[in-house]
C-alpha positions in Angstrom: 7.4 26.7 8.5 10.8 27.9 9.4 10.4 26.4 12.9 9.1 23.0 11.8 12.3 22.7 9.5 14.4 23.5 12.5 12.7 20.8 14.7 13.2 18.3 12.0 16.9 19.2 11.7 17.2 18.7 15.4 15.3 15.4 15.2 17.5 14.0 12.5 20.6 15.1 14.4 19.3 13.2 17.6 18.6 10.1 15.2 22.0 10.2 13.9 23.6 10.4 17.6 21.5 7.6 18.6 22.7 5.4 15.5 26.0 6.1 16.3 25.6 4.7 19.9 27.4 1.2 20.3 24.5 -0.3 22.3 21.9 0.8 19.4 24.3 -0.5 16.7 24.0 -3.9 18.4 20.2 -3.9 18.4 19.0 -4.7 15.0 15.6 -4.0 15.3 16.1 -0.6 16.7 18.3 0.3 14.0 15.6 -0.7 11.4 13.3 1.5 13.2 15.7 4.4 13.3 16.7 4.0 9.6 12.9 4.0 8.8 12.4 7.1 10.9 15.4 8.7 9.5 14.3 8.3 5.7 10.8 9.5 6.5 12.4 12.9 8.2 14.7 13.2 5.4 11.9 12.9 2.9 10.1 15.9 4.6 13.3 17.9 5.0 14.2 17.7 1.3 11.0 19.9 0.7 11.7 21.8 3.8 15.2 22.8 2.8 13.7 23.9 -0.6 11.1 26.1 1.1 13.9 27.6 3.2 16.0 28.4 0.1 13.1 29.9 -1.8 12.4 32.0 0.9 16.1 33.3 1.2 16.0 33.8 -2.6 12.6 36.1 -2.4 14.1 38.1 0.6 17.5 38.6 -1.4 15.4 39.8 -4.6 13.2 42.0 -2.4 16.4 43.4 -0.9 17.9 44.4 -4.3 14.4 46.0 -5.4 14.1 48.2 -2.3 17.7 49.2 -2.1 19.4 49.1 -5.6 19.5 52.0 -7.9 20.4 50.0 -11.0 17.4 49.8 -12.8 18.4 46.7 -15.1 19.2 45.0 -11.9 16.0 45.7 -10.3 14.2 44.4 -13.3 15.9 41.2 -13.2 15.3 40.9 -9.3 11.4 41.5 -10.1 11.6 38.6 -12.6 13.2 36.3 -10.0 11.0 37.3 -7.3 7.9 36.2 -9.6 9.4 32.9 -10.2 10.2 32.4 -6.5 6.6 33.3 -5.5 5.1 30.8 -8.0 7.4 28.1 -6.8 6.7 28.8 -3.2 3.1 28.2 -3.5 3.9 24.5 -4.9 6.5 24.1 -2.2 4.0 25.2 0.6 1.4 22.7 -0.7 4.0 19.9 -0.9 5.3 20.6 2.3 1.8 20.5 3.9 1.3 17.1 2.3 4.5 15.7 3.6 3.6 16.8 7.0 0.3 14.9 7.2 0.0 12.3 9.9 1.1 8.7 8.7 -0.8 5.7 8.9 1.1 3.7 11.6 0.1 0.6 9.6 2.1 1.8 6.6 5.3 0.2 7.6 3.9 -3.1 8.7 4.2 -6.3 6.2 1.1 -6.9 4.2 -1.0 -10.0 3.8 -2.5 -10.0 0.2 -5.6 -12.5 -0.6 -6.6 -12.6 -4.4 -9.8 -14.5 -5.1 -11.4 -15.4 -8.3 -14.8 -13.8 -9.0 -17.3 -13.7 -11.8 -15.8 -15.4 -15.0 -15.2 -18.9 -14.1 -11.9 -20.2 -15.4 -10.8 -17.1 -16.9 -10.9 -15.2 -13.4 -8.8 -18.2 -12.1 -6.1 -17.3 -14.8 -6.4 -13.6 -13.9 -5.6 -14.4 -10.3 -2.4 -16.0 -11.4 -1.6 -12.9 -13.5 -2.2 -10.7 -10.6 -0.1 -12.7 -8.3 2.8 -12.7 -10.9 2.2 -8.7 -11.2 2.6 -8.5 -7.4 5.4 -11.0 -7.2 7.3 -8.8 -9.8 6.5 -5.5 -8.0 7.9 -6.9 -4.7 11.3 -8.1 -6.4 11.6 -4.3 -7.6 11.3 -3.3 -3.9 13.3 -6.0 -2.5 10.4 -7.4 -0.5 10.3 -10.9 0.9 7.2 -12.9 -0.5 5.9 -16.0 1.3 2.8 -18.0 0.2 0.4 -18.6 3.1 -2.1 -20.5 1.2 -3.6 -21.3 -2.1 -6.3 -23.1 -4.0 -5.3 -24.1 -7.6 -7.9 -24.4 -10.3 -8.2 -27.1 -12.9 -7.0 -25.1 -15.8 -3.8 -23.8 -14.2 -4.8 -20.8 -12.5 -5.9 -20.1 -8.7 -9.4 -20.1 -7.1 -7.5 -18.2 -4.4 -4.1 -17.4 -3.3 -2.9 -15.7 0.0 0.7 -14.5 0.7 2.6 -12.0 2.8 5.0 -9.4 1.6 7.4 -8.0 4.1 9.6 -4.9 3.6 9.9 -1.2 3.5 6.6 0.2 3.4 5.1 -2.9 2.1 1.4 -2.3 3.4 1.7 1.6 2.7 2.2 0.9 -0.9 0.1 -2.2 -1.4 -3.2 -0.9 0.5 -4.2 0.7 -2.7 -4.8 -2.7 -4.4 -7.8 -3.7 -2.3 -11.0 -3.9 -4.5 -12.4 -5.6 -7.5 -10.0 -5.8 -10.5 -11.9 -6.4 -13.8 -10.2 -7.9 -17.0 -11.4 -7.6 -20.4 -9.8 -10.0 -22.8 -10.4 -13.1 -25.3 -9.9 -16.2 -22.8 -7.7 -18.9 -24.0 -10.9 -21.1 -23.8 -12.7 -18.9 -26.4 -13.0 -20.4 -29.7 -14.7 -17.6 -31.5 -12.4 -14.6 -30.4 -15.1 -12.9 -28.2 -13.9 -10.5 -25.5 -15.2 -11.8 -22.1 -15.2 -9.7 -18.9 -13.9 -11.4 -15.6 -13.5 -10.0 -12.1 -11.0 -10.9 -9.1 -11.1 -9.6 -5.8 -8.1 -8.3 -3.9 -7.8 -7.8 0.0 -4.6 -6.2 1.5 -4.6 -6.4 5.1 -1.6 -5.1 7.5 -0.1 -8.0 9.0 -0.8 -7.9 12.9 1.5 -8.9 15.8 0.5 -10.4 19.0 0.6 -6.9 20.6 -1.9 -5.8 17.8 -4.5 -8.7 18.4 -4.5 -11.1 21.2 -6.2 -14.4 20.5 -7.2 -16.8 23.3 -6.7 -20.6 22.5 -10.2 -21.1 24.0 -11.4 -18.9 21.1 -9.9 -21.1 18.3 -11.6 -24.4 16.9 -8.9 -26.3 15.1 -9.9 -28.9 12.4 -7.3 -30.9 10.6 -7.8 -32.9 7.3 -5.9 -34.3 4.4 -5.2 -31.5 1.8 -6.6 -31.7 -1.8 -5.5 -30.4 -5.3 -7.6 -29.4 -8.2 -10.5 -31.7 -8.6 -10.6 -32.8 -5.1 -7.8 -35.5 -5.2 -5.8 -36.0 -2.2 -2.3 -34.6 -2.4 -1.0 -35.9 1.0 -1.3 -39.0 3.1 -1.6 -37.3 6.3 -3.8 -34.8 8.2 -1.6 -31.9 7.6 -4.3 -29.4 6.5 -5.7 -27.0 9.0 -9.0 -25.0 9.5 -9.2 -22.4 12.0 -12.5 -20.9 13.3 -12.4 -17.9 15.4 -15.4 -18.6 17.7 -16.4 -15.1 18.6 -16.4 -13.8 15.1 -17.0 -16.9 12.9 -13.9 -16.1 10.8 -12.5 -19.3 9.3 -9.1 -19.7 7.6 -7.6 -22.6 6.1 -4.2 -23.6 5.0 -2.8 -26.7 3.4 0.3 -25.7 1.3 2.9 -27.1 3.8 3.2 -30.9 4.5 3.7 -29.9 8.3 0.5 -29.6 10.2 2.3 -27.1 12.8 3.5 -25.0 9.7 0.0 -24.8 8.2 -1.3 -23.8 11.5 1.2 -21.1 11.9 0.4 -19.7 8.6 -3.4 -19.8 9.3 -2.9 -18.0 12.5 -1.1 -15.3 10.6 -4.0 -14.6 8.1 -6.5 -14.9 10.9 -4.8 -12.3 13.1 -4.4 -10.0 10.1 -8.2 -10.5 9.3 -9.1 -9.6 13.0 -6.9 -6.7 13.2 -8.4 -5.5 9.9 -11.8 -6.0 11.3 -10.8 -4.0 14.4 -9.6 -1.0 12.4 -12.7 -1.0 10.3 -14.8 -0.8 13.2 -13.0 2.3 14.4 -13.0 3.8 11.1 -16.7 3.3 10.7 -17.1 6.2 13.5 -15.6 8.5 11.1 -17.4 7.0 8.0 -17.4 10.5 6.0 -13.7 10.5 5.8 -13.4 6.7 5.1 -15.5 7.1 2.1 -13.4 10.1 0.8 -10.1 8.2 1.0 -8.5 6.2 -1.9 -7.0 3.7 0.5 -9.8 2.7 2.6 -12.4 2.1 -0.1 -15.1 -0.6 -0.1 -13.4 -3.9 -1.3 -16.5 -4.8 -3.1 -16.0 -1.7 -5.6 -14.7 -2.1 -9.0 -11.4 -0.4 -8.7 -9.5 -1.0 -11.9 -9.9 -2.5 -15.4 -7.3 -4.0 -17.4 -8.3 -4.0 -21.3 -6.1 -6.1 -23.2 -7.5 -5.3 -26.7 -6.6 -1.6 -26.0 -3.4 -2.4 -23.9 -5.3 -0.1 -21.4 -5.3 0.1 -17.6 -7.7 2.4 -16.0 -8.1 3.2 -12.2 -11.5 4.2 -11.7 -11.0 5.8 -8.3 -8.9 8.7 -9.8 -9.8 8.3 -13.2 -6.4 7.5 -14.5 -5.9 5.7 -17.6 -2.5 4.3 -18.8 -1.7 2.7 -22.0 1.0 0.2 -20.8 -0.7 -2.9 -20.0 2.2 -5.3 -20.4 4.5 -2.9 -18.2 1.9 -2.9 -15.4 1.4 -6.8 -15.3 5.2 -7.0 -15.2 5.2 -5.2 -11.9 5.8 -1.6 -12.9 3.1 -0.1 -10.6 4.8 2.8 -9.5 2.9 5.2 -11.7 -0.4 3.8 -10.3 0.7 3.8 -6.6 2.1 7.3 -6.9 -1.0 8.8 -8.2 -3.0 7.0 -5.8 -1.0 8.1 -3.0 -1.1 11.6 -4.0 -4.9 11.7 -4.4 -5.1 10.0 -0.9 -2.8 12.9 0.6 -4.6 15.8 -1.2 -7.9 14.3 0.0 -6.8 14.1 3.5 -5.2 17.7 3.3 -8.5 19.1 2.1 -10.4 17.3 4.8 -7.8 18.6 7.5 -8.4 22.4 6.1 -12.2 21.9 6.0 -12.1 20.5 9.6 -9.9 23.5 10.9 -12.2 26.0 9.1 -15.1 24.6 10.9 -13.5 25.0 14.4 
């Protein structure tokens, strides 16, 4: 492990030298990439340096035990060595987790699609609640949020809403939100105070660029029409709404939020590109289905992943069996406790799989 720490130290130094280069300083995109890589290496090195210090402390304690005649000092050294040895196990595991290969999509922007499921109007209202939750979470991370499409319901919620989140590790943190979110509460429309259960589906896709997915104009059918609001009434006097159909796959994307047909088409293309990229990744991962099923971040989107129970102020993530009695905080965008636990479980599962694969070889 000492060799790995030294290599990372050299790599960090090389990045610092690049960032001091005047040619690099004027390239904003390159600077963003280098900054991102530097933060990642620093994150690993923080544990690597702790490992190095712990090993140095163990060597010093052993030297005292082997060479010193002062029994009192030797006893203290033995106690310190026991503490260091216990710490070393934790640090080595943490270091191995940090060294796991990163998902190359983690640094991409995320496209999030939230849709009402079972529960009628109540499900639509919960779509709004989840959207506000992610909006506040994005604010806490200084991410840029842009609405790409939405269909309002008649009672003030959304039948669906699609938006992008752009910022540091947007997809890497948001990917754990994919799946069915269930809510248990008394709806505002319920006169007798009975608790109802509704469901909302969330899909989080890495936003794809032209280099990730190439779409030919001949593969796209474009339909334009007048946008409509709740109840079907027209909200625009021009054919600004756009429907894109990807002929090879049959995927359909609509966008009507903008008054400009061109803006709606561009937004719809972003969503279509993300869905095609997600489909491409899913097909690749189908070849390693056993690994895909064992990982939290790539679970089936039709599976129930989380329950929000209002009477008990409880949020339960069913994938890892985590229950938090802080519903209000979570709905206000404080998702870090959930995200960190899911990320940790994901890493530990991958580390276990990696160890099993190495043992089989």
